C-alpha positions in Angstrom: 57.5 78.1 121.3 58.1 81.8 121.7 57.3 85.0 119.9 60.1 87.3 118.9 60.0 90.8 117.5 62.3 93.8 116.8 61.7 97.1 115.1 61.8 100.9 115.4 59.1 103.0 116.9 57.4 105.6 114.7 54.5 107.6 116.2 52.3 110.2 114.5 48.6 111.1 115.0 46.4 113.9 113.7 44.2 116.3 115.5 40.6 116.2 114.4 37.9 116.1 117.1 36.2 118.4 119.7 36.8 117.4 123.3 35.1 118.6 126.5 37.3 118.6 129.5 37.2 120.6 132.8 34.2 122.5 131.5 36.0 123.9 128.5 35.7 123.1 124.8 39.0 122.4 123.2 40.1 121.4 119.7 41.9 118.2 120.5 42.1 114.7 119.2 39.6 112.8 121.3 41.6 109.7 122.0 45.2 110.8 121.4 47.9 112.8 123.2 50.3 115.4 121.7 52.5 114.6 118.8 55.5 114.6 121.1 54.2 111.5 122.9 56.6 108.6 123.2 56.1 104.9 123.8 56.9 105.3 127.5 54.3 107.9 128.4 51.3 106.3 126.8 49.9 102.9 127.7 50.2 100.2 125.1 46.4 99.7 125.1 45.9 103.4 124.2 48.6 103.4 121.5 47.1 100.3 119.8 43.5 101.5 119.9 42.1 100.6 116.5 41.2 103.5 114.2 39.3 101.5 111.6 36.8 98.6 111.7 39.3 96.4 109.9 41.6 96.7 113.0 38.8 96.1 115.4 38.8 92.8 117.3 35.6 90.9 118.1 31.9 91.9 118.0 31.4 90.5 114.6 27.6 90.2 115.3 27.5 94.0 115.5 30.3 95.3 113.2 30.9 92.3 110.9 30.6 92.7 107.1 27.2 93.9 106.1 26.0 94.6 109.7 23.9 97.7 110.4 26.3 99.5 112.7 29.3 98.9 110.4 27.3 100.3 107.4 26.3 103.3 109.4 29.9 104.0 110.6 31.3 103.6 107.1 28.6 105.9 105.6 29.0 108.5 108.5 25.3 108.0 109.2 25.4 106.9 112.8 22.2 107.7 114.7 21.8 107.7 118.5 23.0 104.4 119.9 23.8 102.7 123.3 26.7 100.4 123.6 26.3 97.9 126.4 28.9 95.3 127.4 31.5 94.2 130.0 34.7 96.1 130.6 37.4 95.8 127.8 35.0 94.6 125.2 35.5 97.5 122.8 32.8 100.1 123.6 35.2 103.1 123.8 37.2 101.8 120.8 34.0 101.7 118.7 33.4 105.4 119.7 37.0 106.1 118.7 36.5 104.5 115.3 33.3 106.6 114.8 35.3 109.7 115.6 37.7 108.8 112.9 34.9 108.3 110.3 32.7 111.4 110.9 33.0 114.7 109.2 31.1 116.3 112.1 32.2 117.4 115.6 32.9 114.5 118.0 32.6 115.4 121.7 33.3 113.2 124.7 31.9 113.6 128.2 32.6 111.3 131.1 29.4 110.8 133.1 31.4 110.7 136.4 32.6 114.3 136.0 30.1 116.0 133.6 27.3 118.3 134.8 24.1 119.6 133.3 26.0 122.7 132.5 28.5 120.7 130.4 25.7 119.0 128.6 24.1 122.4 127.8 27.4 123.8 126.5 27.7 120.9 124.1 24.1 121.4 123.0 24.6 125.1 122.4 27.7 124.5 120.4 25.9 121.8 118.4 23.0 124.2 117.6 25.5 126.8 116.3 27.3 124.2 114.2 24.1 122.9 112.7 22.4 126.3 112.0 25.5 128.2 110.8 27.6 125.5 109.2 25.2 122.6 108.6 27.6 120.5 110.7 26.4 117.7 112.9 27.7 117.0 116.5 28.1 113.5 117.9 28.2 113.4 121.7 29.9 110.3 123.2 28.9 109.8 126.9 31.1 107.3 128.6 29.8 105.4 131.6 26.3 106.7 131.0 25.0 104.6 133.9 26.7 107.2 136.2 24.6 110.0 134.6 21.7 110.7 136.9 18.1 111.2 135.7 18.2 115.0 135.6 21.3 115.1 133.5 19.9 112.5 131.1 16.7 114.6 130.9 18.9 117.6 129.7 19.9 115.5 126.7 16.4 114.6 125.5 15.3 117.7 123.6 18.5 117.8 121.7 18.3 114.1 120.8 14.7 114.4 119.8 15.3 117.4 117.5 18.5 115.9 116.0 20.7 118.6 117.4 23.1 116.0 118.6 23.7 112.4 117.8 24.0 110.6 121.2 26.3 107.6 121.8 26.3 106.1 125.3 28.5 103.4 126.6 27.8 101.4 129.8 28.8 98.3 131.6 25.5 98.3 133.5 22.2 97.1 132.2 20.8 100.2 130.4 17.2 99.2 131.3 18.1 99.8 134.9 20.1 103.0 134.5 19.0 104.8 131.3 15.8 106.8 131.1 13.1 105.1 129.1 12.7 108.2 126.9 16.4 108.2 126.0 16.3 104.4 125.5 13.4 104.7 123.1 15.3 107.2 121.0 18.5 105.1 120.8 19.4 101.8 119.2 20.8 99.4 121.7 23.8 97.3 120.7 24.9 94.6 123.2 28.6 93.8 123.0 29.7 90.4 124.1 32.6 89.5 126.4 35.7 88.9 124.4 37.5 85.6 124.5 41.0 84.3 125.2 41.6 84.1 121.5 40.7 87.8 121.1 43.3 88.7 123.8 45.9 86.5 122.1 45.3 88.2 118.7 45.6 91.7 120.3 48.9 90.7 122.1 50.4 89.3 118.9 49.5 92.4 117.0 51.2 94.4 119.8 54.4 92.3 119.5 54.6 92.7 115.7 53.7 96.5 115.5 56.9 98.5 115.6 55.1 101.9 115.3 52.6 101.8 118.1 53.2 98.4 119.8 56.2 96.6 121.3 57.8 95.8 118.1 60.5 98.4 118.7 61.8 96.2 121.6 63.9 93.1 121.3 61.4 90.7 122.8 61.1 87.0 123.1 57.7 86.0 124.6 57.0 82.4 125.4 53.6 81.0 124.2 52.9 79.8 127.7 53.3 83.4 128.9 50.8 84.7 126.3 48.4 81.9 127.2 48.5 82.8 130.9 47.9 86.5 130.3 45.1 85.8 127.9 43.4 83.5 130.4 43.8 85.8 133.3 42.6 88.8 131.4 39.2 87.1 131.2 38.2 88.8 127.9 39.5 92.3 128.8 41.9 93.2 126.0 43.0 96.4 127.7 44.1 94.4 130.8 45.9 91.8 128.6 47.9 94.5 126.8 48.7 96.3 130.0 50.0 93.1 131.6 52.1 92.3 128.5 53.6 95.8 128.5 54.4 95.5 132.2 56.2 92.2 131.7 58.2 93.7 128.8 59.2 96.9 130.5 60.1 95.4 133.9 62.1 92.3 132.7 65.9 92.9 132.6 67.5 92.2 129.2 69.8 89.3 128.7 73.4 89.8 127.7 72.5 90.0 124.0 69.9 92.6 124.7 66.9 90.2 124.4 64.1 90.6 126.8 62.7 87.1 127.6 59.2 87.0 128.9 58.6 83.6 130.5 55.6 82.1 132.1 57.0 83.0 135.5 57.3 86.7 134.4 53.7 86.6 133.1 52.4 85.2 136.3 54.0 88.1 138.2 52.4 90.6 135.8 48.8 89.4 136.0 47.8 87.2 138.9 44.1 86.4 138.8 41.1 87.0 136.5 39.0 90.0 137.2 35.5 89.0 138.3 32.9 91.4 137.0 30.8 92.3 140.1 28.8 95.4 139.2 25.2 95.8 140.2 23.8 94.3 136.9 25.9 91.2 137.4 24.7 90.8 140.9 21.1 90.9 139.8 21.9 88.3 137.1 23.6 86.0 139.6 20.7 86.3 142.0 18.3 85.5 139.1 20.3 82.5 138.1 20.2 81.3 141.7 16.4 81.5 142.0 15.9 79.9 138.6 18.3 77.1 139.6 16.2 76.4 142.7 13.5 75.2 140.3 15.7 72.6 138.7 19.3 72.0 139.7 20.9 71.5 143.1 24.4 71.8 141.7 23.7 75.1 140.0 21.8 76.6 142.9 24.7 75.7 145.3 27.3 77.0 142.8 25.6 80.4 142.2 25.2 80.9 145.9 28.8 80.2 146.7 30.1 82.0 143.7 28.2 85.1 144.7 29.3 85.1 148.3 32.9 83.9 147.9 33.8 85.5 144.6 31.6 88.5 144.2 31.4 89.4 147.9 27.7 89.5 148.0 25.7 89.3 151.2 24.5 85.8 152.1 21.4 87.4 153.5 20.3 88.4 150.0 20.2 84.7 148.9 18.5 83.6 152.1 15.7 86.1 151.5 15.4 84.9 147.9 15.3 81.3 149.2 12.5 82.1 151.6 10.6 83.7 148.8 11.1 80.7 146.5 9.9 78.4 149.2 6.4 79.8 148.7 6.7 80.9 145.1 8.0 77.7 143.7 7.4 75.0 146.3 4.6 76.2 148.5 2.3 73.6 150.1 3.8 70.8 148.0 6.4 70.7 150.8 5.7 73.3 153.5 8.9 72.2 155.3 11.0 74.1 152.7 9.9 77.4 154.3 10.9 76.0 157.7 14.3 75.0 156.4 14.8 78.4 154.8 13.8 80.4 157.9 16.0 78.1 160.0 18.9 78.9 157.8 18.1 82.6 158.3 18.3 82.1 162.1 21.5 80.1 161.8 23.1 82.9 159.8 22.0 85.6 162.3 23.3 83.6 165.2 26.5 82.1 163.8 27.5 84.4 160.9 29.6 83.5 157.9 31.2 81.1 157.2 29.9 79.1 160.1 26.4 79.1 158.7 27.5 78.0 155.2 26.4 74.4 155.8 23.1 75.4 157.2 22.3 77.6 154.3 23.5 75.0 151.8 21.3 72.4 153.5 18.2 74.7 153.1 19.1 75.3 149.5 19.4 71.6 148.6 16.2 70.8 150.5 14.3 73.4 148.5 15.7 72.2 145.1 14.9 68.5 145.9 11.4 69.3 147.1 8.4 68.7 144.9 7.5 71.9 143.2 4.3 73.9 142.9 3.5 77.5 142.0 -0.1 77.2 143.2 0.4 79.8 146.0 1.8 82.3 143.5 -0.9 81.8 141.0 -3.6 81.9 143.7 -2.3 85.4 144.7 -2.2 86.5 141.0 -5.8 85.4 140.5 -7.0 87.0 143.7 -5.2 90.3 142.8 -6.8 90.2 139.3 -10.2 89.7 140.8 -9.6 92.7 143.2 -8.8 94.9 140.2 -11.9 93.8 138.3 -14.5 94.4 141.1 -12.9 97.6 142.4 -14.7 97.2 145.8 -16.1 94.2 147.7 -19.2 94.0 150.0 -18.8 91.5 152.8 -21.8 89.0 152.6 -24.3 89.6 155.4 -23.8 86.2 157.1 -20.0 86.8 157.3 -20.2 90.2 159.0 -19.4 90.9 162.6 -22.4 89.8 164.8 -20.8 90.2 168.2 -23.1 93.1 169.3 -26.7 93.6 170.3 -28.9 94.4 167.3 -26.8 92.7 164.6 -29.7 90.4 163.7 -31.9 93.5 163.0 -29.3 94.5 160.4 -29.6 91.1 158.7 -26.3 89.7 160.0 -27.6 86.2 160.3 -27.2 82.9 158.5 -23.5 82.0 159.2 -23.0 78.2 159.7 -20.3 77.2 162.1 -18.3 74.4 160.2 -17.3 72.6 163.4 -21.0 71.8 164.0 -21.1 69.7 160.8 -19.6 66.3 159.7 -16.0 66.5 158.8 -16.0 70.1 160.2 -17.1 71.5 156.8 -20.3 73.0 155.5 -20.7 74.5 152.0 -21.6 78.2 152.1 -20.6 81.5 150.4 -17.4 83.1 151.6 -16.5 85.4 148.7 -18.3 88.6 147.7 -21.4 88.1 145.5 -19.7 89.4 142.3 -17.0 86.7 142.4 -18.7 84.1 144.5 -18.0 81.2 142.1 -14.3 82.0 141.4 -11.4 79.7 142.4 -8.0 81.2 143.2 -6.0 78.4 144.8 -5.9 75.2 142.8 -3.7 72.6 144.4 -1.6 70.5 142.2 -0.8 66.8 142.4 2.8 67.6 143.6 3.9 66.3 147.0 1.7 67.3 149.9 -0.6 69.2 147.6 -2.0 66.0 146.3 -3.7 65.5 149.6 -5.0 69.1 149.5 -6.2 68.5 146.0 -8.2 65.5 147.2 -9.7 67.6 150.0 -10.7 70.3 147.4 -12.4 67.8 145.2 -14.4 66.4 148.2 -15.5 69.9 149.2 -16.6 70.6 145.6 -18.7 67.5 145.7 -20.7 68.6 148.8 -24.1 70.1 148.1 
């Protein structure tokens, strides 16, 4: 099956929004070029950028019928928001749609290039618009995760006073990169990665649109070609449209003028899926690895190899986490897990990658298949809590240093040497008086800890 289209290109857009660029405020359409633009000097993804929510693809949980953000956009009542999601999921497009629905000024800054001075210029202009004309200003800050703390701080007073409506877009976890004060004053909308079906819908729209899409060309695009591009785009509609356009513009026409885009042509236009490997994703993968150590050998091994082989992460990051998990999640239930993890560390240091891949995998699998206990972790938590409660601790007199003449006169007596007693144990106070009866480490019945548990019970029974 193939998809054919033919038509005539018509292009016209209006100017309506304020735009900050190179430290100047210009009256330009935020997302468009001049009216003299032609299909060949604007990318397909830009030409097809939706201007209304009805044209918007995906994110029904955020802008579907009756949803909060959709109602706010349609009523021109958008408050400060943060749009968080992977590349190509529609963050900038949503900002574009907001710019088309507002009666106020819409200003865009890119966090990579903008300075505090740029922010203050926008705020000054917004104050003038509000006080003199009763007109609001919406500031769209793209890639807000690249905006450092001081530049974000410059926004706060204006956002608090309502001088500007702030819209931030980021591919990074905003809880890691956006100031808490700015986060608390903005509503967070998390956009989801788009699917293969979304990419297919966007490409079919491009092929049938003679005004802004590829409908002005005499194209025949095989379904297999569309399927390949959609799969390789990995949810990034912009990448899918760019690949489709590349295939259409670089394929020689047949004798009748038809441009036939086959699977082979599509494979040349887009070769492999983009793997999202920003810092937030790396944290997520590392978290998935650690959590998998608690329950799945297959998953722990997969996330480790995926991170190193696909995302290019450092194996040492996962070895360190494995060492931590050996105490946090296994502990004395199988103390050999720590030995295996440290041995994997030495193997990596001595042999490098990929030679140490087997050694690290062995340590990972050993840890996952070991009996689990978090008794070491909880013991530390209880001890830290007790420290906070008592503020300071006095060492009991019988435990104080007595290796000097005159210690007995200070009362440093009474210590009983355990090795002088049966089973090398004698019951006596070791903790400070205020927490003398507390228990921090409670061994479980897991693995080797079952023996430790028996020993604890025996000690508790001694008078």
